[in-house]
N, C-alpha and C positions, 0 to 999 in steps of 0.2 A: 503496501501498499504505500502512496505515496502523497505528501502533503503538497506538492507542488503541482496546480495545475497546468498539464501538456499542451501542445498545439491542438492537437485534437478536441480536448475538452474545450478550449476557448475558443474555434470554430463552430462547434456544434449548435443546436438549434436546445437553449436551455427550457425547459415548461416551468410554468410561474407554480404550478398546482397538477395536484394528480387530475384533476376534472380538467385542466389544459391538456395532460398527456392524454388522457381517454380520447378527448375529441380530437386532438390531432391525429393519434395513432389509433384510428379508429377499426383499421383492418387488418388482417393477417400479413398480408403484401405491405402496408404502411408500415407495420413495425419492422418486419423482415429491412425492406431499405432504410429505415433508420439506423439500422444498427449495422446494416453496409456501410453507408455513409461515416458512422461516427468511427467504426474500428478500421475500417480500408480507405476513407478517403477518396471514394470511385474509381480505386485502383484493386480489384478482388485479389486478396492473398492468399496460394494454396498455403495449407495447414500440412501438407505432406512431404513439399519442398523446399517452401518458403518463398516460392515462384511468385512477383510481382506484376501484374500487368493487366494493365485495361481490355485486353484484346481476349482474355480468358475466354472460350467457348461457352457460351449460353446455351443449353441443352435443355428444349422444349417439350411437354406433353401436351397430346394433343393441339399443338401448336400456340398453346401458352407459356410463357417462361415464370416459374415460379421458386428461380432461387439457384437452381442446381447447373453446377459450373465443371467445367472440362478444363482442367491446365494444360496448357499448350506445351510445356515442358515435360513432366512427367505421366501427361493422362491420367491422372487419378481424378475422380470427382469429388464433388465437395461442397457444402452449402458455407453460410456465416457462422451457421451451428456447429460444424465441427471445431474442436480444440477448445468449446468453451463450456460451460453448465448446462447449455440448452441442448447438445449434442445428444440424439438419439430419445430424445424424451418427448413422451407423447402429448405434453402440456403444448398449448399453443402459446405463442410469445404473446400475444396479450394478456394473459395470463401472469405470465412471467412477470411482465412489466410491472402489471398492480401489485405484484410481490413484492417487488424489488421496490418500487416508489413509496410502498405502503410501511416496509420493515425498516428502511433506511432515514425517512424520515419522521418517525415514530421515535421520541427520545429514547424509551425503555423497549422498542421493538413491540413485538406480536405473539401472540401465543398458536401454537399450529391450531390448536381448537377456534379461534378466532377466526384464521385464515383459511382455513376449510370452510367456515360458513360464509365468510365473503366473497371466495373466490366460485364457491360449487366443485369441490372437491374432495377426496376423502380425507381425513384427517389424516392418514401415512404418510397420503401424496404430497399433503400442506407440510408436514415434519419434512418430509426427505426435500422437498424446495428449499424451505429455509434453512435446514444443513445445507447445504450447495451453497447458498448466499452467504452464510456465513462461512464457508471455505475458501470463497474468493477473497475474504475482507483478513487473512493471513498479515500478520505486520512484517514486512520487508523492508524495514528503517535500515536505512545503508549509511547515512550521516551519521558522523558519531555525535555524543551531546559532547558539546564545549563548551556550554556554561553554566550558570550556577543548578546544578543537578539536585533535586529531592528523592529521596529515595525512602524505600519503606516495603513492608511484606504486610500480608493480611490473611483470614483464616477464611474460606468458602467452604457452607454447610453446615451440618447440628444444629437445623431449627427445626426439626418433625418435633412437633408438638404431644404428636400419639404417645400416650402412654404406654403403648405396649412397643414401641419401636424405639424409644425411648434408652439412651445408651449412659450410664452415670458415667461421673466423671470426665466429663468432654469438656469442660470450662478451659479458657485460656490457649494456649497452645497446644492442646490434645488434637492428636490426627488419627482419634478413632472415627467419627463421624465429619470429619472436617478435611481438606486439603489448603496448602499450601500457595500461595500465587506473590511473587515478588514483582514490583514495578516500581518503574523510576520517570518520573515529569522532568523534560528540558526545553526551554523555549517554546512553550506551548505544546510539543509532542509528549504524550507520554507513551510506554511500552511494559509491556506484561509477557508473564512466562510463569507456568506453572512448573512450578521445581518441587520438587520428593519430599526437600526439609527447607528449614534456614539456616541451617550451619552456616558458618563464615567459609568452610571450602566448597557450598554450592553455590552460594550468592555471590564472593570477590571473583572467580572467574569472569561472571556476567558484566560486572562492572567495567573490571578492566578491558574487557571486548568492545562495551559499549559508551565508556567515558573516558574522552583524550585526560590523558596523564597531567596532571598540576591544576586541572579544571577544583572550583569548588565543590563539595558533594554535602548534602545537609541529612542527615539523619537520625532518629532518634537512639535512644542508649541500650539498643539491643547488643549483645555481646560480639554476636558474627558480626559486626564492623568495626571491631577491634582491629587496630593495624592498618585502616587506609590511611591514616595522615603519612604513611610514607610514599604514597604516590599521588594525592591529591592534600587540597585544601579542606581538612574537617571537619565539620561544625556538627557538634552533637546538641541536640536537643533535649534534654534528661525531662520527661515526660513523667517519670519516677517520681520527681521531685517537686510536680507541680508546676514546671516551666514550661513552655509552649512557644516561646518565642526569642530570639535574641538578636535583637535590633531587627535587621530586613531577614533573618534567616528563620524558618520551621517548615514545617511539612505539611502544612493545613490543604496545600495544591492537590498531593498526592491522596490523601485520605480523604480530602473530597471527592475524587475519582473512584476511592473504593466505596463510599457511601455510596452514590451513586449505581455503581456495580451492583452491590448488594441488593438494593432497593428496587432495581429492575428484575433481578433475578428471583426475591422473595414475592413482586408483587405481581410482575406477569409472567414468569416460568415457572415459579412456585420451588422447582430443584433441579437441580443440572446434578448429572453423573460424574464422577471424577474422571470418566475416561473422554467426555465430551467440555470438560468445562474449559480447555485451552479456545475451543471455539467462540464460546462467551465471551471471556477476556478480550478476543480477535474481535467481535462484535462492536463492545462497549469503547475499545479503543478505537476504533475505525470511525464510530458515531465523535468521540472526544477530540481526535485529529481532524476531523473534516467540520466543527462546527462554523467555523466561522466563510463556510460557504454555503450556497442556497440549497435548499432541497432539490430542486433540479439540476443543479452542477452536479450535488452527491449522488443521484440517479444516473447522469452521463459517466459519471467516474467507476461508478460498480459495474457499468456495460462495457465499459474498458477494462476492468481488471478480472470479470467471468473468463480468467485463461485456463480453467482445469476442469476436467469432466468428473466430479467423486462419485465413483460407484457404491449403488446401495451395500451390496457385498465389503466392501473397506470399510462402509460407516457402520457397520452392524458387528463386524469383524471383534 
């Protein structure tokens, strides 16, 4: 995921609202042509060999062109769906576009139960669609954090209030029913990673890989962060002593993101399995990192990022 809107996004039509998108893309052909323009800029790209050519053969069915091309170089057939989350999907692009617009514009997402009612698909199909969309939100931040970086960890889960399923002694940092998530915020960008534990040997390599040496890092007093002063200007906010700010230094921003993540999971999804938690973290990080662009721009960006076909067997394996 990139926080910089590239030329393809700048030159694309930006919808002001979901109704605007529905009115403009009111047929399957209109949806396909919009996706082709957004992803190809009028020059079809063969997903099999990478050949970009506006003169790829257009194959017709009963005299009508429906988006099927034949590569002039490798002779393979393809459509704009191939190599994307839409490949081999029986769901129309109209429903896919509606799902993506709703999902990316709602601050806390949407449940599969609600989406299946909105789109008139099964709940299983809606869950699979949302999982594919989340998969396209995978965090691919490659720019190193070189400014003031807030660092923190949190634990997700353990909120099941059913007496039959309640587990004793799960407070604090217990891993019995909760999963640790590590996060950093710098220059308005958040990075999250589900981790097996919050020990120093687990967290410090992530910090060193992401944060430029010599930068200011701000953490709480968790022991795992001891020793960061060797490589960084380490500011420690001792929450256990009632200190939450030292001049301009605090961890309120990353903690605010954690709060939003947890409210979204509890309020919309209710519970997430450890197996899929990383996708939910990517979902909320994606919205946070694109919060300064419009819903229409985020919709277009999501279509550009839809470069992987997640198989159902992969999802449930």
